[in-house]
C-alpha positions as CSV (number, residue, x, y, z in Angstrom):
1,X,0.0,0.0,0.0
2,X,1.3,3.4,-0.9
3,X,1.6,6.1,1.8
4,X,-0.6,9.2,1.8
5,X,1.0,12.5,1.2
6,X,1.1,15.1,3.9
7,X,-1.4,17.2,2.0
8,X,-4.0,14.4,1.5
9,X,-3.9,12.8,4.9
10,X,-5.6,15.7,6.8
11,X,-8.4,15.9,4.2
12,X,-9.1,12.2,4.5
13,X,-9.1,12.4,8.3
14,X,-11.7,15.2,8.2
15,X,-13.8,13.2,5.8
16,X,-13.8,10.1,7.9
17,X,-14.4,12.0,11.1
18,X,-17.4,13.8,9.5
19,X,-18.9,10.4,8.6
20,X,-19.4,9.8,12.3
21,X,-21.7,12.8,12.7
22,X,-23.4,13.5,9.3
23,X,-25.6,10.4,9.3
24,X,-26.9,11.2,12.7
25,X,-27.8,14.7,11.7
26,X,-29.4,13.4,8.5
27,X,-31.5,10.9,10.5
28,X,-32.5,13.5,12.9
29,X,-33.7,15.8,10.1
30,X,-35.7,12.9,8.5
31,X,-37.3,12.1,11.9
32,X,-38.4,15.8,12.4
33,X,-39.9,15.8,8.9
34,X,-41.7,12.6,9.4
35,X,-43.1,13.8,12.7
36,X,-45.0,16.5,10.9
37,X,-46.8,14.1,8.6
38,X,-47.0,10.7,10.3
39,X,-49.2,10.3,13.4
40,X,-47.5,9.4,16.7
41,X,-48.5,6.2,18.4
42,X,-47.3,6.1,22.0
43,X,-47.1,2.9,24.0
44,X,-50.0,3.9,26.2
45,X,-52.1,4.7,23.2
46,X,-51.3,1.3,21.6
47,X,-52.3,-0.5,24.9
48,X,-55.6,1.5,25.0
49,X,-56.4,0.7,21.4
50,X,-55.7,-3.0,21.9
51,X,-57.9,-3.1,25.0
52,X,-60.7,-1.3,23.1
53,X,-60.5,-3.1,19.7
54,X,-58.6,-6.4,20.1
55,X,-60.8,-9.3,18.8
56,X,-59.7,-11.9,21.3
57,X,-60.4,-9.5,24.1
58,X,-63.8,-8.7,22.7
59,X,-64.6,-12.5,22.6
60,X,-63.5,-12.9,26.2
61,X,-65.7,-9.9,27.2
62,X,-68.7,-11.5,25.5
63,X,-68.1,-14.6,27.6
64,X,-68.4,-12.5,30.7
65,X,-71.6,-11.0,29.4
66,X,-73.0,-14.4,28.7
67,X,-72.3,-15.7,32.2
68,X,-74.0,-12.7,33.7
69,X,-77.2,-13.3,31.7
70,X,-77.0,-16.9,32.7
71,X,-76.8,-15.8,36.4
72,X,-79.8,-13.5,36.0
73,X,-81.8,-16.3,34.4
74,X,-81.0,-18.6,37.3
75,X,-82.1,-16.1,39.9
76,X,-85.6,-16.0,38.4
77,X,-86.1,-19.6,39.6
78,X,-86.7,-18.1,43.1
79,X,-89.9,-16.5,41.9
80,X,-93.3,-18.1,41.3
81,X,-93.7,-20.1,38.2
82,X,-96.8,-19.7,36.0
83,X,-98.0,-22.3,33.5
84,X,-101.0,-22.2,31.1
85,X,-102.3,-25.2,29.1
86,X,-105.1,-25.1,26.5
87,X,-106.4,-28.2,24.8
88,X,-109.0,-27.8,22.0
89,X,-110.4,-31.1,20.6
90,X,-113.4,-33.0,19.2
91,X,-114.7,-36.1,21.0
92,X,-114.1,-39.3,19.2
93,X,-116.8,-41.1,21.4
94,X,-119.7,-39.6,23.3
95,X,-118.9,-38.3,26.8
96,X,-121.8,-39.6,29.0
97,X,-122.6,-39.1,32.7
98,X,-125.5,-40.7,34.6
99,X,-127.1,-39.0,37.6
100,X,-128.7,-41.8,39.7
101,X,-132.3,-41.3,40.9
102,X,-132.5,-39.4,44.3
103,X,-128.8,-38.4,44.0
104,X,-129.9,-34.8,44.7
105,X,-132.1,-35.8,47.6
106,X,-135.6,-37.2,48.3
107,X,-138.4,-34.8,49.4
108,X,-142.0,-35.5,50.6
109,X,-143.4,-32.9,48.2
110,X,-141.5,-34.0,45.1
111,X,-140.1,-37.4,45.9
112,X,-136.6,-38.3,44.7
113,X,-134.6,-35.9,42.6
114,X,-134.1,-36.9,39.9
115,X,-137.0,-39.3,40.0
116,X,-135.2,-41.7,37.7
117,X,-131.6,-42.3,36.5
118,X,-130.8,-39.2,34.3
119,X,-128.2,-39.7,31.5
120,X,-126.3,-36.6,30.3
121,X,-124.4,-37.0,27.1
122,X,-122.0,-34.8,25.1
123,X,-122.3,-36.1,21.5
124,X,-119.2,-37.3,19.6
125,X,-117.7,-34.8,17.3
126,X,-118.6,-31.9,19.6
127,X,-115.7,-29.4,19.8
128,X,-114.7,-28.6,23.3
129,X,-111.8,-26.8,25.0
130,X,-110.0,-27.4,28.3
131,X,-108.1,-24.5,29.9
132,X,-105.7,-25.3,32.7
133,X,-103.7,-22.7,34.6
134,X,-101.2,-23.2,37.4
135,X,-99.1,-20.9,39.6
136,X,-96.6,-22.4,42.1
137,X,-94.1,-20.9,44.5
138,X,-91.1,-23.2,45.3
139,X,-90.4,-23.6,49.0
140,X,-87.8,-26.3,49.8
141,X,-86.4,-25.8,46.3
142,X,-85.2,-22.3,47.3
143,X,-82.1,-23.8,49.0
144,X,-81.2,-25.6,45.8
145,X,-81.8,-22.4,43.8
146,X,-79.5,-20.6,46.2
147,X,-76.7,-23.1,45.6
148,X,-77.3,-22.9,41.8
149,X,-77.2,-19.1,41.9
150,X,-73.9,-19.2,43.9
151,X,-72.5,-21.6,41.3
152,X,-73.4,-19.2,38.5
153,X,-71.8,-16.3,40.4
154,X,-68.6,-18.2,40.7
155,X,-68.7,-19.1,37.0
156,X,-69.2,-15.5,36.2
157,X,-66.2,-14.6,38.4
158,X,-64.1,-17.3,36.6
159,X,-65.0,-15.8,33.2
160,X,-64.0,-12.4,34.5
161,X,-60.6,-13.7,35.6
162,X,-60.2,-15.4,32.2
163,X,-61.0,-12.0,30.6
164,X,-58.3,-10.4,32.9
165,X,-55.8,-13.0,31.8
166,X,-56.6,-12.4,28.2
167,X,-56.2,-8.7,28.7
168,X,-52.8,-9.1,30.3
169,X,-51.7,-11.3,27.4
170,X,-52.9,-8.6,25.0
171,X,-51.1,-5.8,26.9
172,X,-47.9,-7.9,27.1
173,X,-48.0,-8.7,23.4
174,X,-48.6,-5.1,22.5
175,X,-45.6,-4.0,24.7
176,X,-43.3,-6.6,23.1
177,X,-44.5,-5.7,19.6
178,X,-43.9,-2.0,20.3
179,X,-40.4,-2.6,21.7
180,X,-39.6,-4.8,18.7
181,X,-40.5,-1.9,16.4
182,X,-38.3,0.4,18.4
183,X,-35.4,-2.0,18.1
184,X,-35.9,-2.4,14.3
185,X,-36.0,1.4,13.9
186,X,-32.8,1.8,15.9
187,X,-31.2,-0.9,13.8
188,X,-32.4,0.8,10.7
189,X,-30.9,4.1,11.8
190,X,-27.6,2.4,12.6
191,X,-27.5,0.6,9.3
192,X,-28.3,3.7,7.3
193,X,-25.5,5.6,9.1
194,X,-23.1,2.8,8.4
195,X,-24.2,2.6,4.8
196,X,-23.6,6.3,4.3
197,X,-20.1,5.9,5.9
198,X,-19.3,3.1,3.4
199,X,-20.7,5.1,0.5
200,X,-18.6,8.1,1.4
201,X,-15.6,5.9,2.0
202,X,-16.1,4.2,-1.3
203,X,-16.1,7.7,-3.0
204,X,-12.9,8.7,-1.2
205,X,-11.3,5.4,-2.2
206,X,-12.1,6.0,-5.8
207,X,-10.4,9.4,-5.6
208,X,-7.4,7.9,-3.9
209,X,-7.1,5.2,-6.5
210,X,-6.9,7.8,-9.2
211,X,-4.2,9.4,-7.2
212,X,-2.5,6.0,-6.7
213,X,-2.6,6.5,-3.0
214,X,-4.4,3.1,-2.2
215,X,-4.5,-0.4,-3.6
216,X,-7.3,-1.7,-5.8
217,X,-7.9,-4.5,-3.3
218,X,-8.7,-1.9,-0.6
219,X,-11.3,-0.3,-2.8
220,X,-12.9,-3.7,-3.6
221,X,-13.0,-4.5,0.1
222,X,-14.9,-1.3,0.7
223,X,-17.3,-2.1,-2.1
224,X,-17.9,-5.5,-0.6
225,X,-18.7,-3.9,2.8
226,X,-21.0,-1.5,1.1
227,X,-22.9,-4.3,-0.6
228,X,-23.3,-6.1,2.7
229,X,-24.7,-2.9,4.3
230,X,-27.2,-2.5,1.5
231,X,-28.4,-6.0,1.9
232,X,-28.6,-5.5,5.7
233,X,-30.6,-2.3,5.1
234,X,-33.2,-4.1,3.0
235,X,-33.5,-6.8,5.6
236,X,-34.0,-4.3,8.4
237,X,-36.6,-2.4,6.5
238,X,-38.6,-5.6,5.8
239,X,-38.3,-6.6,9.4
240,X,-39.6,-3.2,10.5
241,X,-42.5,-3.3,8.2
242,X,-43.5,-6.8,9.3
243,X,-43.3,-5.8,13.0
244,X,-45.5,-2.7,12.3
245,X,-48.1,-4.9,10.5
246,X,-48.1,-7.3,13.5
247,X,-48.7,-4.4,15.9
248,X,-51.6,-3.1,13.7
249,X,-53.1,-6.6,13.7
250,X,-53.0,-6.6,17.5
251,X,-54.7,-3.3,17.5
252,X,-57.3,-4.6,15.0
253,X,-56.4,-1.9,12.5
254,X,-55.6,-2.0,8.8
255,X,-52.2,-3.6,8.3
256,X,-51.0,-0.7,6.2
257,X,-51.9,1.9,8.9
258,X,-48.9,4.3,9.1
259,X,-47.6,5.5,12.5
260,X,-44.4,6.4,14.3
261,X,-43.3,5.5,17.7
262,X,-41.7,7.1,20.8
263,X,-38.1,6.6,21.7
264,X,-37.1,3.8,24.0
265,X,-37.5,4.8,27.7
266,X,-34.6,4.6,30.0
267,X,-34.0,1.8,32.4
268,X,-36.6,1.7,35.2
269,X,-35.8,1.3,38.8
270,X,-34.8,-2.1,40.1
271,X,-37.6,-4.4,41.0
272,X,-38.4,-5.4,44.6
273,X,-36.9,-8.5,46.2
274,X,-38.1,-11.9,45.1
275,X,-40.2,-12.7,48.2
276,X,-42.3,-9.6,47.7
277,X,-42.7,-10.5,44.0
278,X,-43.9,-14.0,44.9
279,X,-46.5,-12.6,47.4
280,X,-47.7,-10.1,44.8
281,X,-48.1,-12.8,42.1
282,X,-49.9,-15.2,44.5
283,X,-52.4,-12.4,45.2
284,X,-52.8,-11.0,41.7
285,X,-52.3,-13.7,39.1
286,X,-55.6,-14.6,37.4
287,X,-54.6,-18.3,37.1
288,X,-54.5,-18.6,40.9
289,X,-57.8,-16.7,41.3
290,X,-59.4,-19.0,38.7
291,X,-58.1,-22.1,40.6
292,X,-59.5,-20.7,43.9
293,X,-62.8,-20.1,42.3
294,X,-62.8,-23.6,40.9
295,X,-62.4,-25.0,44.3
296,X,-65.4,-23.0,45.6
297,X,-67.4,-23.9,42.5
298,X,-66.7,-27.6,43.0
299,X,-67.7,-27.3,46.7
300,X,-71.1,-25.8,45.8
301,X,-71.6,-28.4,43.1
302,X,-71.1,-31.1,45.7
303,X,-73.5,-29.4,48.1
304,X,-76.1,-29.1,45.3
305,X,-75.8,-32.8,44.6
306,X,-76.4,-33.6,48.3
307,X,-79.4,-31.2,48.2
308,X,-81.1,-33.6,45.8
309,X,-82.1,-35.7,48.8
310,X,-84.5,-32.9,49.9
311,X,-88.1,-33.4,48.6
312,X,-89.6,-30.7,46.4
313,X,-92.4,-28.8,48.2
314,X,-94.3,-25.9,46.6
315,X,-97.3,-23.8,47.2
316,X,-99.5,-24.0,44.2
317,X,-102.8,-22.6,42.8
318,X,-104.6,-24.6,40.1
319,X,-107.4,-23.5,37.8
320,X,-109.4,-25.7,35.3
321,X,-112.1,-24.6,32.9
322,X,-113.8,-27.0,30.5
323,X,-115.8,-25.4,27.7
324,X,-118.7,-27.0,25.8
325,X,-118.8,-30.0,28.1
326,X,-122.2,-30.6,29.7
327,X,-122.7,-31.1,33.4
328,X,-119.1,-30.2,34.5
329,X,-118.6,-26.9,36.2
330,X,-117.1,-24.1,34.1
331,X,-114.6,-22.9,36.7
332,X,-112.7,-25.1,39.1
333,X,-110.0,-23.5,41.3
334,X,-108.0,-25.0,44.1
335,X,-104.9,-24.0,46.2
336,X,-102.6,-26.2,48.3
337,X,-99.2,-27.8,48.5
338,X,-97.4,-29.9,46.0
339,X,-95.0,-32.6,47.2
340,X,-92.6,-34.5,44.9
341,X,-90.0,-36.9,46.0
342,X,-88.3,-40.0,44.6
343,X,-87.3,-42.1,47.6
344,X,-85.7,-44.9,45.5
345,X,-83.0,-43.9,43.0
346,X,-80.9,-47.1,43.2
347,X,-77.9,-45.2,44.5
348,X,-77.8,-42.6,41.8
349,X,-77.6,-39.6,44.2
350,X,-74.9,-41.2,46.3
351,X,-72.8,-41.9,43.2
352,X,-73.2,-38.3,42.0
353,X,-72.1,-37.0,45.4
354,X,-69.0,-39.2,45.2
355,X,-68.2,-37.8,41.7
356,X,-68.6,-34.2,42.9
357,X,-66.3,-35.0,45.9
358,X,-63.6,-36.3,43.5
359,X,-64.0,-33.1,41.4
360,X,-63.5,-31.0,44.6
361,X,-60.4,-33.0,45.6
362,X,-59.1,-32.6,42.0
363,X,-59.6,-28.8,42.0
364,X,-57.7,-28.5,45.3
365,X,-54.8,-30.3,43.9
366,X,-54.9,-28.1,40.8
367,X,-54.8,-25.1,43.0
368,X,-51.6,-26.3,44.6
369,X,-50.1,-27.1,41.2
370,X,-51.0,-23.7,39.8
371,X,-49.5,-21.9,42.8
372,X,-46.3,-23.9,42.3
373,X,-46.1,-23.1,38.6
374,X,-46.8,-19.4,39.2
375,X,-43.9,-19.2,41.7
376,X,-41.6,-21.0,39.3
377,X,-42.6,-18.5,36.6
378,X,-42.0,-15.5,38.9
379,X,-38.6,-16.8,40.0
380,X,-37.6,-17.3,36.4
381,X,-38.8,-13.9,35.2
382,X,-37.2,-12.2,38.1
383,X,-33.8,-13.7,37.4
384,X,-34.1,-13.2,33.7
385,X,-34.8,-9.5,34.3
386,X,-31.8,-9.2,36.5
387,X,-29.7,-10.8,33.8
388,X,-31.0,-8.5,31.1
389,X,-30.4,-5.5,33.3
390,X,-26.7,-6.5,33.8
391,X,-26.4,-7.4,30.1
392,X,-27.6,-3.9,29.2
393,X,-25.0,-2.3,31.4
394,X,-22.3,-4.4,29.7
395,X,-23.6,-3.5,26.2
396,X,-23.7,0.2,27.2
397,X,-20.1,0.1,28.3
398,X,-19.1,-1.9,25.2
399,X,-20.9,0.6,22.9
400,X,-19.0,3.6,24.5
401,X,-15.7,1.8,24.2
402,X,-16.3,0.9,20.6
403,X,-17.3,4.5,19.7
404,X,-14.2,5.9,21.4
405,X,-12.0,3.3,19.7
406,X,-13.4,4.2,16.3
407,X,-12.6,7.9,17.0
408,X,-9.1,7.0,18.0
409,X,-8.5,4.7,15.0
410,X,-9.8,7.3,12.6
411,X,-7.4,9.8,14.1
412,X,-4.5,7.4,13.8
413,X,-5.5,6.6,10.2
414,X,-5.2,10.3,9.4
415,X,-1.7,10.2,10.9
416,X,-0.8,7.1,8.8
417,X,-0.3,5.1,12.0
418,X,-2.9,2.4,11.1
419,X,-4.1,0.8,7.9
420,X,-7.5,1.2,6.2
421,X,-8.3,-2.3,7.2
422,X,-8.1,-1.3,10.9
423,X,-10.6,1.5,10.3
424,X,-13.0,-0.9,8.5
425,X,-12.7,-3.5,11.3
426,X,-13.4,-0.9,13.9
427,X,-16.4,0.4,12.0
428,X,-17.7,-3.1,12.0
429,X,-17.0,-3.5,15.7
430,X,-18.8,-0.3,16.4
431,X,-21.8,-1.3,14.4
432,X,-21.9,-4.6,16.2
433,X,-21.6,-2.9,19.6
434,X,-24.5,-0.6,18.6
435,X,-26.6,-3.5,17.6
436,X,-25.7,-5.4,20.8
437,X,-26.9,-2.4,22.8
438,X,-30.2,-2.2,21.0
439,X,-30.7,-5.9,21.4
440,X,-29.9,-5.7,25.1
441,X,-32.3,-2.8,25.5
442,X,-35.1,-4.7,23.7
443,X,-34.4,-7.8,25.8
444,X,-34.6,-5.7,29.0
445,X,-37.9,-4.1,28.2
446,X,-39.3,-7.4,26.9
447,X,-38.2,-9.1,30.2
448,X,-39.7,-6.2,32.1
449,X,-43.1,-6.7,30.4
450,X,-43.0,-10.5,31.0
451,X,-42.1,-9.9,34.7
452,X,-45.0,-7.5,35.1
453,X,-47.3,-10.1,33.6
454,X,-45.9,-12.8,35.9
455,X,-46.9,-10.5,38.8
456,X,-50.4,-10.2,37.4
457,X,-50.0,-6.6,36.5
458,X,-50.5,-4.7,33.2
C-alpha cells in the first residue's frame, strides 16, 4: 500500500471524522420531517387501542356478558312459576254421565230428585276446550336455587378472571411488539448511518485510487462492505414493516396503517426482592384466582348434589275450565301444597355426590399445582430481568468503548499510524456494539413486560 502525502492525509481524516456525525444529523432531520406528517402512536395509546379493539379481548368480554345473563336467568327460579295449558279437541266417542235417581235428595213434596236415572251426554264430534292454569311458588327448592345461583356467580367470576388473563396477554403482546419496532427502527438508523459511511468511504477510495494512494484491493473490500450494508438495510426495512403490521393486527387496525413510535424509555428502577414479588403474584395472578374459584365452585356443586335428597315442596294454585262440556262446572279452582320426592334412585344420588367430591379434591390439587407453577414463573422472570439489566450495562459500556475506539483509529489513520483495514474493522466492531446495545435494551424491556405479567400486572 502506498503512503498518503502530507497534503491528502488531513483531508481524509476530516472526511472520515465527518462520517461519524453527518448520518446522525441526517437521520434527525428525517425524523423531524416525518413527525410532521405521520401520526405518533405512544405505547400507552397502543395499549388503549388494543384493549378497546382487540378481537380476542372482545370475545373474552362476551363470555363475561353471557355468564352474567345466565346468572340473571338462574335467579328467576326463586320467583313463582306460571303455566297455562289449553287443549282444544273434538270427542271421538260420546262423553256420558248418569245421575242416579235421588242423587240430589228425596223430598216429601217431590219425591226423589231426579225421579229416575238421568243420563247426560255430550255427543261425539262436539268441539270442546280445556283451559288449565297453574301458579306455584317453590319452598324447599329455594335452598337448591340458592346453591345454583352461587354456582353461576362463581362461574361469572371465573370468566372475569379469564378476561383479565386475556387482557394481560394482549397488553404484554402489545408491549413486546412495540419494543420490537423500536429495536428495528434503531437498527435501521444504525444501518443507514453505516451505509452512508461506506458510501462516502467508497467515493474517497475511488479518488485515492486515481491518485494511486491506495491499492485496488482496498477499494474492492470497501465495495464488498458497502454491498453487505445495502443487503442488511433491506433486511432491516422488511423486518420493521413486518413488525408494524403485527402491531396493527394486535390493535385490530388495517395492516397498512402508518404510524411512528416514541423513543425507548430509559432503564426503570430495580424491582423489589423476590419474596415480595412472589407474594404479589400469588395475590394477583388470574390463574390462581381461577383455581381458587374452581375449588369453591366444586364445593357448591357437591352441596347441590347432596341437596337432591331434599323433597320438592311448593305452594300451588290450580285452575281448570272445560268449555262446551255438559254437566261439568265451568270454573274449578284450588290451592294447596305440591309434594314431589323420589325415595328410591338405586344409589344414583350417592354416586353423584361421590363424583362431585372427586372433582372437589381434584380442584384443590390443581390449585396447589397452579401456585407452584406461578412461583416458578415469577422466579424465572425475576432472574431473567436481573440478567438483562446487567447485560444492558455491559452493552452500554461496550458501545461507549467501541465508539471511542473508532474515533481513535480514525485519528490514527489520518496520521498514517494504522491501515485502512483497521478502520474498517473498527467500524464493523462499532456497528456490532450498537446492535448489541439495541438488542440488550429490547431484551430488558421485553423481560420487564414479562415480569409484570408474571406479577399479574399490566
